[in-house]
C-alpha positions in Angstrom: -50.1 -17.8 -35.5 -47.6 -18.5 -32.8 -47.8 -17.7 -29.1 -44.1 -17.0 -29.0 -41.3 -16.1 -31.3 -38.0 -17.0 -29.7 -34.9 -15.5 -31.3 -31.8 -17.6 -30.6 -31.5 -21.4 -30.3 -28.9 -21.7 -27.6 -29.5 -22.6 -24.0 -31.6 -19.6 -23.2 -34.0 -19.9 -26.1 -34.1 -23.7 -26.2 -35.0 -24.1 -22.5 -37.8 -21.5 -22.9 -39.1 -23.2 -26.1 -39.2 -26.6 -24.4 -40.9 -25.3 -21.3 -43.5 -23.1 -23.1 -44.3 -25.9 -25.6 -44.5 -28.9 -23.2 -45.5 -27.4 -19.9 -47.3 -24.3 -21.2 -48.9 -25.9 -24.2 -47.8 -22.9 -26.3 -47.0 -22.8 -30.0 -43.4 -21.6 -30.4 -41.4 -20.5 -33.4 -37.7 -20.6 -32.6 -35.2 -19.1 -35.0 -31.5 -18.7 -35.3 -29.3 -16.9 -37.8 -26.8 -19.7 -37.8 -27.3 -23.0 -39.6 -27.6 -25.1 -36.5 -29.2 -25.3 -33.1 -27.4 -25.2 -29.8 -25.9 -21.7 -29.9 -22.3 -21.6 -28.7 -22.7 -25.0 -27.1 -23.1 -26.6 -30.5 -20.9 -29.7 -31.1 -20.4 -31.9 -34.1 -18.2 -34.7 -35.4 -15.5 -33.3 -37.6 -14.2 -34.9 -40.8 -12.1 -37.3 -38.7 -15.0 -38.5 -36.6 -13.9 -36.6 -33.5 -16.6 -34.9 -31.5 -15.6 -31.2 -31.2 -17.2 -28.0 -29.8 -17.4 -25.5 -32.6 -17.2 -22.5 -30.3 -14.7 -23.6 -27.8 -14.9 -26.0 -24.8 -18.2 -26.1 -22.8 -18.0 -27.9 -19.5 -21.2 -28.3 -17.6 -21.2 -27.8 -13.9 -23.9 -26.6 -11.4 -24.8 -26.8 -7.7 -28.5 -26.9 -8.7 -30.1 -30.4 -8.5 -33.2 -28.9 -10.3 -31.2 -27.8 -13.3 -29.1 -31.0 -13.5 -32.2 -33.1 -13.4 -34.1 -30.9 -15.8 -31.4 -31.2 -18.5 -31.1 -34.9 -17.6 -34.5 -35.4 -19.2 -32.8 -34.8 -22.5 -29.4 -36.4 -22.1 -27.6 -39.1 -20.2 -24.6 -37.7 -18.3 -21.0 -38.7 -18.5 -19.3 -37.8 -15.1 -16.4 -35.4 -15.8 -14.3 -33.2 -13.6 -12.4 -30.6 -15.5 -8.7 -30.0 -14.7 -6.6 -27.2 -16.1 -2.9 -26.7 -16.1 -1.0 -23.5 -16.7 2.3 -23.1 -18.5 4.4 -21.1 -15.9 8.1 -20.7 -15.9 8.6 -23.8 -18.1 6.4 -26.0 -15.9 2.8 -27.2 -16.1 1.1 -26.4 -12.8 -2.6 -26.7 -11.7 -5.0 -23.8 -11.8 -6.8 -22.5 -9.9 -3.8 -21.9 -7.6 -3.8 -24.5 -4.9 -1.4 -26.3 -2.6 -0.1 -28.5 -5.4 0.5 -25.4 -7.5 2.7 -23.6 -5.0 4.6 -26.7 -4.0 5.5 -27.5 -7.6 6.2 -24.0 -8.7 8.5 -23.2 -5.9 9.9 -26.7 -5.1 8.3 -26.7 -1.7 6.5 -29.2 0.5 4.1 -26.9 2.3 1.0 -28.0 4.3 -2.3 -26.1 4.0 -1.5 -24.1 7.1 2.0 -23.3 5.8 0.5 -22.2 2.5 -1.8 -19.8 4.2 1.3 -18.2 5.9 3.1 -18.2 2.5 0.3 -16.4 0.8 -0.2 -14.0 3.7 3.4 -12.8 3.2 2.8 -12.2 -0.5 -0.6 -10.5 -0.3 -0.7 -6.7 -0.9 -3.1 -4.6 1.2 -5.9 -3.2 -0.9 -8.0 -0.4 0.6 -11.0 -0.9 -1.6 -11.5 -3.8 -4.0 -12.8 -2.3 -7.2 -10.9 -4.0 -10.1 -9.7 -7.5 -11.1 -6.2 -6.4 -10.2 -7.3 -5.5 -6.7 -8.9 -8.9 -6.2 -5.7 -10.8 -7.1 -3.2 -8.6 -5.4 -5.3 -8.9 -2.2 -5.5 -12.7 -2.6 -2.0 -13.9 -3.8 0.2 -10.8 -4.2 2.0 -9.3 -7.2 4.4 -12.1 -8.1 1.6 -14.7 -8.6 -0.6 -12.0 -10.1 1.9 -11.4 -12.9 2.6 -15.1 -13.4 -1.0 -16.4 -13.6 -3.4 -13.5 -14.2 -2.0 -10.3 -15.7 -0.9 -11.6 -19.1 -3.9 -14.0 -19.5 -6.4 -11.3 -18.6 -4.9 -8.8 -21.0 -5.0 -11.4 -23.8 -8.5 -12.5 -23.0 -10.2 -9.2 -22.5 -7.9 -6.7 -24.3 -7.9 -4.7 -21.1 -5.5 -4.5 -18.2 -6.9 -6.1 -15.0 -6.6 -2.7 -13.3 -9.3 -1.5 -15.7 -11.6 -4.6 -15.5 -14.4 -5.2 -13.0 -13.5 -7.2 -9.9 -16.1 -9.8 -10.9 -13.8 -11.3 -13.6 -11.0 -12.6 -11.5 -13.2 -13.1 -8.5 -14.6 -16.1 -10.4 -11.3 -17.9 -10.0 -10.7 -19.0 -6.4 -7.4 -19.7 -4.6 -7.3 -22.9 -2.5 -5.0 -23.9 0.3 -5.8 -27.6 -0.1 -4.8 -30.0 -2.9 -8.2 -29.9 -4.7 -7.0 -29.3 -8.3 -10.4 -29.5 -10.0 -11.3 -26.4 -11.9 -14.8 -26.4 -10.6 -16.1 -27.6 -7.2 -19.8 -27.7 -8.0 -21.9 -30.7 -6.8 -22.8 -31.7 -10.3 -20.1 -31.9 -12.9 -20.7 -33.8 -16.2 -20.8 -33.8 -20.0 -23.8 -34.8 -22.1 -23.0 -38.4 -23.0 -23.8 -38.0 -26.7 -23.0 -34.3 -26.9 -24.8 -31.0 -26.5 -26.4 -31.0 -30.0 -28.0 -34.3 -29.3 -29.4 -32.9 -26.0 -30.8 -29.8 -27.8 -32.4 -32.0 -30.5 -34.3 -33.9 -27.9 -35.2 -30.7 -26.0 -36.7 -29.2 -29.1 -38.4 -32.4 -30.4 -42.0 -31.2 -29.6 -44.9 -30.8 -32.0 -45.6 -27.3 -30.6 -42.0 -26.2 -31.6 -41.1 -25.1 -35.1 -37.5 -24.4 -35.9 -36.1 -22.0 -38.6 -32.4 -21.8 -39.2 -30.4 -19.4 -41.3 -33.3 -17.0 -40.4 -33.2 -13.2 -40.2 -35.2 -11.8 -37.3 -36.4 -8.7 -39.2 -37.7 -10.9 -42.0 -39.4 -13.4 -39.8 -41.2 -10.9 -37.6 -42.7 -9.4 -40.8 -43.8 -12.9 -42.1 -45.3 -14.5 -39.0 -47.8 -13.4 -36.4 -46.4 -14.0 -32.9 -48.1 -12.8 -29.8 -44.9 -12.3 -27.8 -41.1 -12.3 -28.5 -38.3 -13.7 -26.4 -35.0 -12.2 -27.6 -31.7 -13.9 -26.7 -29.5 -11.9 -29.1 -27.5 -8.7 -28.3 -29.9 -6.2 -26.8 -28.2 -3.3 -28.5 -28.7 -4.9 -31.9 -32.4 -5.3 -31.2 -32.6 -1.5 -30.9 -30.3 -0.9 -33.9 -27.5 0.4 -31.6 -29.5 3.5 -30.7 -27.2 4.5 -27.8 -24.1 2.9 -29.3 -22.6 -0.6 -29.5 -22.1 -2.6 -26.3 -18.5 -4.0 -26.4 -17.9 -7.8 -26.5 -14.9 -10.1 -26.7 -14.8 -12.7 -29.4 -12.5 -15.7 -30.0 -10.7 -16.9 -33.1 -10.7 -20.7 -32.9 -7.9 -22.6 -34.6 -8.6 -26.3 -34.8 -5.9 -28.9 -35.5 -6.2 -32.7 -35.8 -3.0 -34.6 -34.9 -1.9 -38.1 -35.9 -1.6 -39.2 -32.3 -3.9 -40.6 -29.7 -3.4 -37.8 -27.2 -1.7 -34.3 -27.2 -1.7 -33.1 -23.6 -2.2 -34.5 -20.0 -5.5 -32.8 -19.3 -8.5 -31.2 -21.0 -7.2 -27.6 -21.1 -3.8 -25.9 -20.7 -3.6 -22.2 -20.2 -0.8 -20.0 -21.5 -0.9 -16.8 -19.5 2.2 -15.2 -21.1 4.1 -17.5 -23.4 1.9 -17.6 -26.5 -0.5 -15.4 -28.4 -3.4 -17.8 -27.7 -4.8 -18.1 -24.2 -5.4 -21.9 -24.0 -5.4 -25.2 -25.8 -8.2 -27.7 -25.3 -8.1 -31.4 -26.3 -11.7 -32.5 -26.9 -11.2 -36.2 -26.3 -10.2 -35.4 -22.7 -13.7 -33.8 -22.3 -15.8 -36.3 -24.1 -14.1 -39.5 -23.3 -14.1 -40.5 -26.9 -11.7 -43.3 -28.1 -10.0 -42.5 -31.4 -6.5 -43.0 -32.8 -6.3 -39.3 -33.7 -7.0 -36.2 -31.5 -8.3 -32.8 -32.2 -7.3 -29.7 -30.3 -8.3 -26.0 -30.5 -6.2 -22.9 -29.8 -8.1 -19.8 -28.7 -7.0 -16.3 -29.9 -9.2 -13.6 -28.2 -10.2 -10.7 -30.5 -12.3 -7.6 -30.5 -14.0 -8.6 -33.8 -16.3 -11.5 -34.5 -19.3 -13.1 -32.8 -20.1 -11.6 -29.4 -19.1 -14.2 -26.8 -18.2 -12.3 -23.6 -19.8 -9.1 -22.4 -17.0 -7.0 -21.0 -17.7 -6.1 -17.3 -16.8 -2.5 -16.9 -18.7 0.3 -15.2 -19.2 2.3 -18.4 -20.5 -0.7 -20.3 -23.0 -1.4 -17.5 -24.2 2.2 -17.7 -24.7 1.8 -21.5 -26.6 -1.5 -21.0 -28.8 0.2 -18.4 -29.9 2.6 -21.1 -31.0 -0.3 -23.3 -32.6 -2.0 -20.3 -34.7 1.0 -19.6 -35.8 1.2 -23.2 -36.6 -2.5 -23.2 -39.1 -2.0 -20.4 -41.2 0.0 -22.8 -41.8 -3.2 -24.8 -43.8 -5.5 -22.5 -44.3 -8.1 -25.2 -40.6 -8.5 -25.8 -38.5 -10.4 -23.2 -34.8 -10.2 -23.1 -32.7 -13.0 -21.7 -29.4 -14.9 -21.9 -25.9 -13.6 -21.9 -26.4 -11.2 -24.8 -29.9 -10.2 -24.0 -29.0 -9.1 -20.4 -25.3 -8.3 -21.0 -24.1 -10.7 -18.2 -21.2 -13.1 -18.1 -23.3 -16.2 -17.2 -22.3 -19.9 -17.1 -24.5 -22.4 -18.8 -26.4 -23.4 -15.7 -27.0 -19.7 -14.8 -28.6 -19.2 -18.3 -30.8 -22.3 -17.7 -31.8 -20.9 -14.3 -32.6 -17.5 -15.8 -34.8 -19.2 -18.5 -36.6 -21.4 -16.0 -37.3 -18.3 -13.9 -38.6 -16.4 -17.0 -40.9 -19.3 -17.9 -42.4 -19.2 -14.4 -42.9 -15.5 -14.7 -44.6 -15.8 -18.1 -46.7 -18.7 -16.9 -47.9 -16.7 -13.9 -48.9 -13.7 -16.0 -50.7 -16.0 -18.4 -52.9 -17.7 -15.8 -56.7 -17.0 -16.2 -58.1 -14.8 -13.4 -60.4 -16.5 -11.0 -63.8 -15.0 -10.2 -62.7 -13.0 -7.1 -59.7 -11.5 -8.9 -61.8 -10.6 -12.0 -64.3 -8.7 -9.8 -61.4 -6.9 -8.0 -59.8 -5.9 -11.4 -63.2 -4.8 -12.8 -63.8 -2.5 -9.8 -60.6 -0.6 -10.6 -61.5 -0.1 -14.3 
């Protein structure tokens, strides 16, 4: 018998398994339908000996010291600040848009104060910010919107920015200084020996049993588990009772090249000029030294593994139906990107799992004498 069955072995499930097993002294069965742990953060050495991320680049960043130190129990960190260039008008310019971007793109030499004036002249008044298009037009205007955002967003989401929730492009800031880092979080690093190694250490506890290539329906019939933590798609759990929640997937095309490096930074975005959205060179992320290099091109698609919940009002309404249904199952806890239909970063998933662990621990504490009497008096 297990105290918990955890479905999904990515960040959400692995963090909860580790906490429940080590801090909660619970017996945990964690399963995954794939043949590996780590979820979408899984990395491995390809046939050339290059460390690659199977499901696209995962760059860790957070402002939470607690989360950084918690994960640091299972990995040494390699400091890394991610930089991204975009192919615009035949040039490679930094994104997010910053002072260097504008000066290079337009052949200018603006100061920060002058850039603010420059952008103010380009901004378009938006009465009410409701969509991703509204966010960008109100921030940088139509010309930069079309160069940097419109084509990329349509490829990535399969939806025009005018039909996409404002939260998507609101994630990408505009800076009037020369800070060309993609993220500005306090803690930015990569697991020194990779994500999979970190997950292996996280799950190396005698109270944790791992089953891979496992079907949830078969497992729940074969094992007695007091409670379930479900990190898969919430609509799949309920057999799509109200219809399928839409997701975007990615078709990854890997290529190993007979050269030491391919591009000047970790990722280059292609907002309009290609069918793919971006190219990532893994050695730039991992710091690995190798005479060859492996890159991945990303082609967004509506079919395939569910990676990105699509933030639209109608999708949120559909999710709310599943959420209401889930509340009728007190012994099943839904978490993670897919379990809560939220576009979370890795650190946000970790935070969510740590919060759920605290909630489960609080509800599991034995009642003291005074509380027992109070409860008994109400029965």
